[in-house]
C-alpha positions as CSV (number, residue, x, y, z in Angstrom):
1,M,-66.5,69.5,152.7
2,K,-64.6,68.5,155.9
3,S,-65.5,65.6,158.2
4,A,-65.2,66.1,161.8
5,T,-65.4,63.7,164.8
6,I,-65.9,65.5,168.2
7,Q,-65.4,63.8,171.6
8,L,-67.7,65.2,174.2
9,E,-67.9,64.9,178.0
10,T,-70.0,61.7,178.9
11,L,-73.7,62.3,178.1
12,A,-76.2,61.8,180.9
13,C,-79.4,61.3,178.9
14,P,-80.9,60.8,175.5
15,S,-82.6,64.1,175.4
16,C,-78.8,65.7,175.5
17,L,-78.1,63.9,172.3
18,Q,-81.3,65.5,170.7
19,K,-80.4,68.9,171.9
20,I,-76.8,68.7,170.5
21,E,-78.2,67.3,167.1
22,G,-80.7,69.9,166.9
23,A,-78.4,72.8,167.5
24,L,-75.8,71.5,165.1
25,K,-78.4,71.0,162.3
26,S,-79.5,74.7,162.7
27,L,-75.9,76.0,162.0
28,E,-75.2,77.3,158.5
29,G,-72.7,75.1,156.8
30,I,-73.3,71.8,158.4
31,E,-74.5,68.9,156.2
32,K,-77.8,68.3,158.1
33,D,-78.1,64.5,157.3
34,T,-74.6,63.8,158.5
35,A,-74.8,65.4,162.1
36,K,-75.0,62.3,164.3
37,V,-74.5,62.2,168.0
38,S,-73.7,58.7,169.6
39,F,-75.1,58.4,173.1
40,N,-73.0,55.3,173.9
41,T,-69.5,56.8,172.9
42,S,-70.5,60.6,173.5
43,K,-69.1,61.5,170.0
44,V,-70.6,63.8,167.4
45,K,-69.9,63.0,163.7
46,L,-70.7,65.5,161.0
47,N,-69.4,66.9,157.6
48,F,-69.3,70.7,157.3
49,D,-68.1,73.4,154.8
50,E,-65.0,75.0,155.9
51,E,-65.9,78.1,154.1
52,K,-69.0,78.8,155.9
53,L,-68.2,77.4,159.6
54,S,-65.0,76.6,161.4
55,I,-64.7,73.6,163.8
56,E,-64.3,76.3,166.6
57,D,-67.7,77.8,165.6
58,I,-69.1,74.1,166.0
59,E,-67.3,73.5,169.3
60,N,-68.8,76.9,170.6
61,A,-72.3,76.0,169.7
62,I,-71.9,72.7,171.7
63,S,-70.2,74.5,174.6
64,K,-73.0,77.1,174.7
65,L,-75.5,74.2,175.3
66,G,-73.5,73.3,178.4
67,Y,-71.5,70.3,177.1
68,E,-67.8,70.1,177.1
69,V,-65.8,69.3,174.1
70,I,-62.8,67.0,175.0
71,K,-61.2,66.7,171.7
72,Y,-62.0,66.7,167.8
73,K,-60.4,65.5,164.7
74,V,-61.0,67.2,161.3
75,K,-60.2,65.4,158.0
């Protein structure tokens, strides 16, 4: 399991947060209860299985919703 922190563009509303969390939790390979979006910092934290999903896949899923990923860290 890898742990990722993703910095997004500034989120405009709390419903953005729910949209992103919902999309991430639907992806195969993300540990559902670790996917958390912080509205105040516009950061996403989650754990994912690198064998099922890459950080690029996660970034693409967020981008498809219309949110820009500024940077990310994977440990």
